[in-house]
N, C-alpha and C positions, 0 to 999 in steps of 0.2 A: 301299446308302446308307452313306455314311462318318459315323461318330460324331465329334462335336466332341472335339477334343484336350483331355484333362484337364490343367490346369497342373501342372508338376512339383512345385510346393509342396504342392498337394493330394494328389498321389500319395505324396509323402514322409510326409505326416501320416497318410494312410490305411494305409501300410506300417508306420509307427511304432505305430499303434494295434493292429495285428495282430502286434507284436513281430517284424517281419521287418526286422532291423537292417540287413543288407546292402543290401537293396532300398531302404530308406528312406534310407541314405546316398547311394546312386546318384542318387536323385531330388533330394536336397538339393543334391548337387554340380552337377547340371544347372541347378537353380534359381539357385543362387549364381553360376554363370557367366553367367546372363542379368541377375541383380540382385546385384551384388557389394557393394552398400551395405546389404543386408539382413542386419544384424548378428546379429539373433535367430536367423535360419536358419543362419548360419555357426557360431554357438554350438551349435545342435543338431548340426550335422556334427561339431563337435569332440567333443561328448559321445558321439556314435555311434563315432567313431574310437577314443575311450577304451574304450567298452564292448567293441568288437571287438579290444581289446588292441593297437592300433596306436599305442603310446605316443609315439613320436617325431613322427609326423604329427599327433596330437591336440595335443601341446604347441605345435607350430608354428601350428596353426590357432587355438588359445587365445591365443597371444601376438599374432597378427595382429589378432584381435577386440579384446583388451585395448588395443593401441596405437591402433586406430581410435577407440575410445571416448575415450582420453586426448586424442588430436589434436582430437576434437570437443568437448572440455571437460567430458565426462561421467566425472568422476574415480571416482564411487562404483561405477559399473558396471565401470570399468577395474579397480578394487581387487578387486571381486568375482571377475571372471575370473581375474585374476593369482593370486588365492589357490587357484584350481583347478589352476594350473600348479605352484605350490609344494606342493600336496597330492601331485601325481604325482612331483614331483622337488624335494625341499627344498633342493637345492643351486643352483636356478635364481635366485640372488639378483640377477643382473644384470637380471632382469625388472623389479624395483622401481626400479632406477636408470633403466632406459629410460622407465618411466611417469612418474617424476618429471621427467625432462628434457622429455618431450613436453608434460606438462601446463603446466609453468611456461613453456614457449615459447608455448603457446596462451593462457596468461594474460597474458603480456606483449603479445601481438598484440591481445588483446581487453580491455585494462586498463579500458576504459570500461564494459564489460558485467559485470553481476553473475552469473557463471557458476554460483556456489554461493551462493545467497542464504541458504540455511538452515544452511550448515555453515562459520561464521566460523573454525572451528578450523584450516581448511586454507588459508583465502584469501590469507594474507600469508607463508606459509612459503616459504623459499628452496628451491632444488632439493635441496641437501644435506640441509636439515631435513626435507623431505618425504620423501626416500629413507629417512632414519633412522626416521621415523615409520611408513612403510609396512612396514619390516621387522619391526615389532613388533605391529602390530594383528592381532586374530584375527577370522576370518570364521566365522559360524555360519548354518545354515538351519533354519527352523522351520515345520512343516507348519501348515495352516490350523486355527484354534481351539485353539492350543497356548499355554499360559502361559509367557511368556518369563521372567517373575519375578513373585513374590508379595509384597505389602505386608508389611513386617516383616522380610523376609529380609535377610541380610548382603549388602552390595554397594555399592561406591564407584566403580565403573567408568562411563564414558560409553559409551552404546550409540548407534550411528548406523544409521538404516534405509537400506540400499543398494537394497532392492526390496521392494514390498509396502505393507502398511498395518496399524497396530496400534491397539487401543483402550487407553485409560488409565482405570482404575477405582480408586475410593477407598472405603474402609470408612466408613459413616455411623455416627454415634452410635447410631442406632436398630438397628444390626447388619447391615443390608443393604448391598450393594455397588453404588455408583452410578457410571455412565458419566460421565466428566469430558470427554474429547475423543478424537478420533482423529488420529493423526499418520502421515504418509506419507514416502515416499522423500525423503531429503535432511535429515529432522528428526531429533531425538536425545532421549533420555531418560536419567535417572540423575543429573542435576545436583543433586538433593536429597541423595542419599547422598554426593556428592563434597564439597558445601559443609557438610552438617550432621554426620551421625553414622555414616556408613559402612553405612547401612541403606536398604532400598528403601522409599520412601514411598507407593508405589502398586502396584497390580497391573497388568502390561502383557500383553495377549492378542493373538496374531496373529489378523487378520480374514480374511487370504488367506495363501498361503504367502509367507513373508518370509525375507529375507536380510539379516543385519546384520553390521557390524563393531564391535569393542569395544576400547576404549582404557582401560588400567588407570589408576588414580590416580597411580601412580609416573610412568608415561609422560606423563601429562597435566602433572604438576608439573614434569617436565623441560622440556616445551615451553613452559610458562608462564614459566619462568626466563629463557628466550631471548626469548620474545614476551610481555611483560606484558599487552599489549592483549587477548590471548586470555581472560585471567581476567575482564577488564572485560566482555567480550561474554558470557561464560558467567554472570557475576553478574546481567547485565541479563535474561538468559533466566530465571535462577533467580527473580528478583523478579516477573517476569511470571507465571511458573507459580504461585508461592506465592499471588499475589493471585487468579488465576483459579480455583485450588483452593478458596480461601476463599469466593469468590462462588458457585462451583458447589455447595458444601455449605451455603450460607446459605439459610434457609427464605425470605427475601425475594427473593434474586436467582436461586436455582436454577431457577425456571421459565423463565428467559431462555435463548435459544440461545447457542451459543459466540460467535458474531459479536456478539450483543447484549451479552454480558458483557464482551467486549473494548471496547466502547464505554463501558460503565459504569466499567470499570477505569481508564480515562484521566482520570476525574474525581476519583479519590481522591488525597490527598497523605498522605505517611507522617509520623507524629509519633513521636518518642521521648520517652516520659514517665518521670521518675525514680519510685523507689518512694515510697509515702505522699504522693502529690501528687493534689490535686483536679482531675479533668477538668472538672467543672462542680458547681455547688452548686444546691440548691433555690432557686427564684426567679430564677435566672439566665435571660436571654434564650436561646431555642433557635435557635442559628446553625447547628448541625451535627449530624450523626449519626455514629456510629463503628462500625468493625468491628475486632476484636482480632486483630492479627497474631500477637503472642507476649505472654506475660505473663498478668496477672490483674488485674480490676477488680472492686471490691466496690460493689454498688448497694444504697443504703439510704435510708430516709425517716425522718421524725420523727412521733410521735404527738402528741396534743393537749398532752401534758405535756412534749414536747421530748425524749422518750426515742427513742434510735436504734432503728429496726425494720429489720433486715437483710432485704433482698429477694432477695439472691442473690450469688454470686461467680461471675464469668464469665471464661472462658478463651479460648484461641485459637478463632477462628471465630465467636464470638458478636457479634451486634449489639446495640447500645444507643443511647439517646438519640433514637430515632426518634419517640417519642410527641409530644413538644413540637414537633418539626419538622413532623410530619404535621398536628397539630391547631393550629399556630400559636399555642402557649400557652407561658408560662414553664416552666422545668424544674420537675418534680413531685417529683424525688427527687435524691440526691447521688450522684456517681460518683467514687471514689477508688482509685488503684492500690494493690495490696498488695505489688507488686514492680516492678522496672524492666520497662516495658511498651512495646511498639511498637503504635501505633494507626494504622488508615487512616481519614482523616477526609474526610467528604463534606459540602459546604456545603449550606445550605438551598436556595440559588439552583440549584445543580446538581442537587439531588434533585428540586426542582419541575420542572426542565426534563426530567429523565428520566421523571418521571410523566407528562408530556405526550407524550413520545416512545414510552413503553411503558406504556399504560394499564393492563396487567394488574398492574403493580407496585402500583397504588394499592389495589385490592381486597385483595391479599396483605398489604400494609403495614397496612391498616386491621384486617384480621383478627388479625395479630400483636399490634397495639397494644391491640385490645379485650381479648385474653387477658391481657395484662400488667397492664392496668388493673384487671381482676378480681382477679388475684392480688395486686396492690398493696393494694386495698381489704381483701381477706381477711386480708393479713398485718397491716395496721393494726388491724383489728377484733380479731384474735387478740391483738395487743399490748395492747389496752385491757382484754381480758378477763383477761390474766395479771397486769396492773397491779392490776385490782380484787381478784383473788385474793390478791395480796400484801398489800393493805391490810387484808384480813380476818384475816390471820394474827396 
C-alpha cells in the first residue's frame, strides 16, 4: 500500500528541526520550484545556503527575495532582507539602489494606494533620497521577551518594526509598570526622545521575535530638511502618543481599552495657558474638565474668613475640574497656573456623551470626586483649626 506523499515544505521543516541542513535545503528547493511566490520559504533557503557557506548563492537568493518584496510594495521586509546581504558583503551597496528603484516604481504605479500607512517617513521620498536613507539605517533582531529599551535610558533615534510585535510600558507614580499599547509591523517608537530630551520615555519589550530598523536623529534631521512634511507627520504622531499616555495613566480613563481611549482623545482640545492665570474661579459655571499635559496648576479654596486653603499642586497627567462637571454644580475651588501650562480641555457636553457611551467611567469619576470632596472638607476644617490656634496666641 503506497503512503501519501509528504509535501516538500513539510519535509523541509522536518529536516530543519533535526538540523539536517542539506536535506532541508533540497526539500525547500523542490517546494520553491512548485511555489516560487512563497517568499518565506525562499528566505529559509537563502539562510540554509548561508549556513552551508555557499555565500554567492545565498546572496543571490537573498537579493531575489528582497527585490520581490520591493516589487510587491513591502519595503520593510525588503530592507530587512537587504541587511542580511550587507551583513555578508558590506560592499553590496548597489542592492540598496535596486530596492529604491523597484519600490519607487511600485509606488508610482500604485499612487492611489497607501502601501505604507504607518511609515510616513518613507512615503514621499524620491528614489535617490530613499537610497541615501537605506544606506544608513541599522537593522537589529530581538528574541521574544527582550527589552529593546528601558524608560529613562538615553535615546533619540526612531525605531521602526519590520517584523513582529512589541509592548509599550510606562512607569506609574505608584511604582509599578503599566502596559500602554502594543505596536506591530510598520509602526514606530522613539518619537518622544527625538522631540523632547534624547531619552526613552517608555520601556519597549518584544512580545515575539522582532526585527527592527533604526534611524538616528542626525539622519532624520537630514531627511526633514529636504522633506519638511515628515516633521509634521512625526509631530502629529507625537501629539497622539502623548495624549494616549496621559489617558492610559489617568485614574479616570485608564480602565478603558486602547480603542476606547482613542475615541476619548478625539474629544479633547489643547489650551496653552500663561503663568499665573486662573483656569477657573470658585462659583464659575462648570463647563469643562481638564487634563494637564505639561506645567503645573495650583488648586485652592477659601475658608469662611476668605483665607486661601491650598488643596494641592498638580502636574503633568493630573485631572481636575471634574467635580462640578459631574455634579452639575458651580466650581467649588480655584485653579491657577504656577507656570506656563498646556491643558487638555474636555467640554461637559462631550464628557456627558462619553459617560453614556462608556458607563464604567461614571462610577470611576464618582469615586474620584468623592475622595476629592472629602480631602477638600478636611483641608478647610484644618484651616479653621489653624486660624483658631492663631487667634489664641
